[in-house]
PLY file of the C-alpha trace (Angstrom):
ply
format ascii 1.0
element vertex 318
property float x
property float y
property float z
element edge 317
property int vertex1
property int vertex2
end_header
96.85 105.60 90.62
97.11 106.96 94.16
97.91 104.39 96.85
99.20 104.36 100.41
101.58 101.80 101.89
98.55 100.21 103.58
96.90 99.71 100.18
100.16 98.59 98.57
100.47 95.91 101.25
97.21 94.32 100.06
98.76 93.61 96.65
101.75 91.81 98.16
101.31 88.06 98.60
104.41 87.43 100.71
103.82 87.59 104.49
107.39 88.78 105.03
106.92 91.66 102.58
103.70 92.64 104.37
105.56 92.64 107.68
108.33 94.83 106.28
105.80 97.37 104.96
104.16 97.30 108.40
107.50 98.23 109.96
107.93 101.16 107.58
104.42 102.38 108.46
104.12 101.97 112.19
107.32 103.78 113.11
107.02 106.64 110.63
104.02 109.00 110.58
104.85 110.43 107.14
105.14 107.03 105.45
101.92 105.93 107.15
99.92 108.83 105.69
101.54 110.10 102.49
99.86 108.89 99.26
102.02 107.42 96.48
101.34 108.00 92.80
102.58 104.70 91.36
102.67 106.11 87.84
106.26 105.82 86.65
106.90 102.98 84.22
110.06 100.92 84.31
109.77 100.05 80.62
112.26 101.39 78.11
115.38 100.75 80.15
115.87 104.40 81.09
118.44 105.11 83.77
116.49 108.08 85.20
112.77 107.25 85.63
111.04 110.64 85.77
107.69 111.97 86.94
106.54 115.28 85.44
103.79 117.42 86.90
102.44 120.98 86.90
102.74 123.00 90.11
100.14 125.71 90.69
101.79 128.92 91.89
98.73 131.17 92.36
95.11 130.67 93.37
92.15 130.93 90.95
90.14 134.17 91.07
86.51 135.13 90.47
84.72 138.47 90.20
81.40 140.21 89.69
80.55 141.86 86.36
78.03 144.35 85.10
75.39 143.43 82.53
76.73 143.70 78.97
80.31 143.79 80.21
82.84 140.98 80.14
84.90 139.51 82.95
88.52 140.58 83.14
90.43 137.45 82.06
92.78 135.96 84.62
94.46 132.59 84.80
96.26 130.68 87.52
100.00 130.65 87.04
101.80 127.34 86.96
105.19 125.86 86.26
106.40 122.51 85.02
108.42 120.32 87.38
110.09 116.95 86.98
111.28 114.66 89.75
113.26 111.47 89.38
112.43 108.44 91.50
115.40 107.42 93.60
116.21 104.02 95.06
117.57 103.74 98.60
117.96 101.22 101.39
120.79 98.97 102.50
122.17 95.48 102.80
123.65 93.30 105.53
125.60 90.06 105.61
125.22 87.17 108.07
127.20 83.97 108.47
124.94 80.90 108.34
126.32 79.69 111.68
125.25 82.90 113.42
121.88 82.85 111.66
121.16 79.32 112.93
121.97 80.11 116.57
118.53 81.66 117.24
118.08 83.27 120.62
115.47 85.68 121.90
115.83 87.74 118.71
117.41 86.09 115.69
120.28 87.88 114.00
118.32 88.05 110.73
115.35 89.73 112.44
117.64 92.16 114.24
119.59 93.18 111.13
116.40 93.45 109.07
114.67 95.67 111.64
117.69 97.93 112.01
118.06 98.31 108.24
114.38 99.30 108.00
114.96 101.87 110.76
117.90 103.32 108.84
115.93 103.49 105.57
113.09 105.31 107.37
115.56 107.83 108.81
117.08 108.39 105.37
113.62 109.02 103.88
112.80 111.56 106.63
116.13 113.33 106.16
115.69 113.55 102.39
112.00 114.51 102.74
113.17 117.69 104.51
116.79 118.27 103.44
117.17 116.51 100.09
119.03 118.49 97.42
119.90 116.94 94.07
122.53 119.66 93.61
124.43 118.28 96.61
123.66 114.57 96.12
122.49 113.47 92.67
121.41 110.09 94.06
118.79 111.73 96.34
115.57 113.62 95.59
114.79 117.26 96.40
113.14 117.85 99.77
110.79 120.41 101.29
113.41 122.87 102.48
114.72 123.40 98.95
111.23 123.70 97.48
110.08 126.24 100.10
113.14 128.51 100.29
112.15 131.82 98.73
108.50 130.78 98.32
105.40 132.69 99.44
104.92 130.19 102.29
108.37 130.73 103.80
107.36 132.62 106.95
109.26 134.71 109.52
112.47 134.78 107.49
114.00 137.67 109.43
112.14 137.69 112.77
112.76 135.72 115.93
110.26 134.27 118.41
111.81 133.10 121.68
110.50 129.87 123.26
113.81 128.84 124.78
112.67 128.65 128.44
109.48 127.88 130.33
109.26 131.51 131.45
109.60 132.77 127.87
107.04 130.25 126.62
104.54 131.60 129.18
105.42 135.13 128.12
105.36 134.54 124.36
103.02 131.60 123.67
100.02 133.74 122.71
102.10 135.80 120.31
103.65 132.64 118.87
100.30 130.90 118.39
98.92 134.02 116.70
101.88 133.88 114.32
101.40 130.14 113.82
97.71 130.64 112.97
98.63 133.42 110.53
101.22 131.14 108.95
98.78 128.23 108.65
96.16 130.58 107.20
98.50 131.33 104.29
98.26 127.74 103.05
95.67 126.40 100.63
94.05 124.18 103.25
94.55 122.60 106.65
97.93 120.84 106.72
98.17 117.15 107.54
100.94 117.62 110.08
103.35 119.99 111.80
106.92 118.69 111.49
110.02 119.56 113.48
112.70 118.24 115.81
112.20 116.87 119.31
113.11 120.17 120.97
110.61 122.12 118.88
107.83 119.57 119.41
108.25 119.94 123.19
107.90 123.74 122.83
104.79 123.33 120.66
103.32 120.98 123.24
103.92 123.54 125.98
102.34 126.37 123.98
99.32 124.25 123.02
98.79 123.22 126.65
98.83 126.81 127.84
96.21 127.67 125.22
94.08 124.56 125.93
94.64 123.49 122.31
96.65 120.35 123.11
95.14 117.00 122.11
96.34 113.41 122.35
94.97 110.46 120.35
96.16 106.98 119.34
96.98 105.86 115.81
96.28 102.44 114.26
99.45 101.05 115.86
98.71 102.31 119.36
101.26 105.11 119.13
100.48 108.39 120.89
99.73 111.25 118.48
99.90 114.79 119.85
98.27 117.66 118.01
97.49 121.39 118.00
93.97 122.22 116.85
93.68 118.76 115.35
96.96 119.00 113.39
99.38 116.24 114.50
102.91 116.99 115.66
105.50 114.85 113.85
109.01 114.51 115.26
111.24 113.93 112.21
113.85 112.40 114.56
117.50 111.87 113.64
119.49 111.25 110.49
120.58 107.67 109.73
123.59 106.49 111.71
123.87 109.67 113.79
122.22 111.61 116.62
121.91 114.72 114.44
118.34 115.99 114.12
116.75 115.90 110.64
115.40 119.39 111.32
118.51 121.05 112.62
119.02 123.72 115.30
121.40 126.61 114.67
123.99 126.21 117.41
124.80 129.92 117.56
121.30 131.42 117.39
119.48 128.46 118.98
116.79 128.70 116.28
115.05 126.04 114.23
112.27 125.71 111.64
108.79 124.25 111.62
107.46 122.54 108.47
103.87 121.83 107.46
102.39 120.00 104.48
99.01 118.95 103.16
99.54 115.32 102.14
97.27 114.76 99.14
97.43 114.08 95.42
96.75 117.76 94.72
99.15 118.87 97.46
102.30 117.04 98.53
102.58 113.35 97.68
105.14 110.65 96.99
105.93 108.99 93.67
106.82 105.36 93.02
107.17 102.84 90.19
104.05 101.45 88.56
103.27 97.84 89.49
106.11 97.62 92.02
105.64 97.84 95.79
107.36 101.00 97.09
109.07 98.87 99.74
110.83 95.57 98.96
113.02 93.17 100.87
115.27 90.19 100.21
116.19 87.80 103.03
119.48 85.88 103.14
119.09 82.53 101.37
120.81 79.89 103.53
119.51 77.00 101.42
122.34 77.32 98.91
126.11 76.90 99.24
128.15 79.75 100.68
128.89 80.61 104.29
127.95 84.31 104.27
124.67 85.46 102.77
123.28 88.92 102.08
119.92 90.47 102.92
118.57 93.76 101.57
115.84 96.31 102.23
114.97 98.80 99.52
112.53 101.60 98.81
111.85 103.60 95.66
110.38 107.08 96.03
110.49 110.81 95.43
108.14 113.61 96.46
106.08 116.00 94.32
104.68 119.33 95.53
101.70 119.93 93.23
100.66 123.28 94.75
103.14 125.80 96.13
100.79 126.68 99.01
100.26 123.05 100.05
103.41 123.26 102.21
105.22 125.89 104.22
108.08 126.59 106.58
108.08 128.81 109.72
111.67 130.01 110.32
113.58 131.40 113.31
111.89 129.79 116.30
114.32 130.02 119.24
114.25 126.78 121.21
117.50 126.95 123.19
0 1
1 2
2 3
3 4
4 5
5 6
6 7
7 8
8 9
9 10
10 11
11 12
12 13
13 14
14 15
15 16
16 17
17 18
18 19
19 20
20 21
21 22
22 23
23 24
24 25
25 26
26 27
27 28
28 29
29 30
30 31
31 32
32 33
33 34
34 35
35 36
36 37
37 38
38 39
39 40
40 41
41 42
42 43
43 44
44 45
45 46
46 47
47 48
48 49
49 50
50 51
51 52
52 53
53 54
54 55
55 56
56 57
57 58
58 59
59 60
60 61
61 62
62 63
63 64
64 65
65 66
66 67
67 68
68 69
69 70
70 71
71 72
72 73
73 74
74 75
75 76
76 77
77 78
78 79
79 80
80 81
81 82
82 83
83 84
84 85
85 86
86 87
87 88
88 89
89 90
90 91
91 92
92 93
93 94
94 95
95 96
96 97
97 98
98 99
99 100
100 101
101 102
102 103
103 104
104 105
105 106
106 107
107 108
108 109
109 110
110 111
111 112
112 113
113 114
114 115
115 116
116 117
117 118
118 119
119 120
120 121
121 122
122 123
123 124
124 125
125 126
126 127
127 128
128 129
129 130
130 131
131 132
132 133
133 134
134 135
135 136
136 137
137 138
138 139
139 140
140 141
141 142
142 143
143 144
144 145
145 146
146 147
147 148
148 149
149 150
150 151
151 152
152 153
153 154
154 155
155 156
156 157
157 158
158 159
159 160
160 161
161 162
162 163
163 164
164 165
165 166
166 167
167 168
168 169
169 170
170 171
171 172
172 173
173 174
174 175
175 176
176 177
177 178
178 179
179 180
180 181
181 182
182 183
183 184
184 185
185 186
186 187
187 188
188 189
189 190
190 191
191 192
192 193
193 194
194 195
195 196
196 197
197 198
198 199
199 200
200 201
201 202
202 203
203 204
204 205
205 206
206 207
207 208
208 209
209 210
210 211
211 212
212 213
213 214
214 215
215 216
216 217
217 218
218 219
219 220
220 221
221 222
222 223
223 224
224 225
225 226
226 227
227 228
228 229
229 230
230 231
231 232
232 233
233 234
234 235
235 236
236 237
237 238
238 239
239 240
240 241
241 242
242 243
243 244
244 245
245 246
246 247
247 248
248 249
249 250
250 251
251 252
252 253
253 254
254 255
255 256
256 257
257 258
258 259
259 260
260 261
261 262
262 263
263 264
264 265
265 266
266 267
267 268
268 269
269 270
270 271
271 272
272 273
273 274
274 275
275 276
276 277
277 278
278 279
279 280
280 281
281 282
282 283
283 284
284 285
285 286
286 287
287 288
288 289
289 290
290 291
291 292
292 293
293 294
294 295
295 296
296 297
297 298
298 299
299 300
300 301
301 302
302 303
303 304
304 305
305 306
306 307
307 308
308 309
309 310
310 311
311 312
312 313
313 314
314 315
315 316
316 317
């Protein structure tokens, strides 16, 4: 069954758990909007819970025919894929004396919030850069899925948006390329993803073309968009200031990612009957001076249609 974190929250009775899911949602556009297929069973004791699906590689065709003549048979091409749900998060330890000191922000609340922030950053990083070949504990991300695909755009070119002058000079050409790139997908994408530097360049181009829009989401956060497609800053990797969507230091170029978040496009996968996000607070009611708290998420992503996502390469931003 397809659910979102907002719908998953309704099935959780614990107020704390609801609050934790809220934190995952309100600070992360992807987690707020991506649907989860909670279809993987935990029964059987398997060490690698898997989700298998068929990815469509080509579009269906239709044709005219003459009377008394048959259609030329043609079928969509597809390929079988399997993803394994991965578990990630973190733990923290607090001495009961420190926990009881209170203050403006309690130590438990602070550590919990920061661990949620780190788990969000890890999800974003893996969503783009995940590669099971490099880290078997992670899941494959968009960059791996899109490399060499029909929706990998501008692989050898270079569009320069590195300065205000060059943006003014090149924004029309860039937006024409962007529209061509978006037109190669199987529908309007849910978002345009990149790093902070790229988002600022997109904002500048959209303003010059009078295509820049600003709205508010359910949490009061500002959402910027181009032609109704929101910009999403994927921010930094956990524990560092390194951008999730990196910038080539020598060439000054970066990539732009798009995806149609839907059950027939790109969606997340989680365990059946288990909330995708869980938390455990330190229990200071029992003996022991130092107690542990944990935040955990179980997820992977599945790209059902190859043209439901794409990547625009070689955009010079510095």
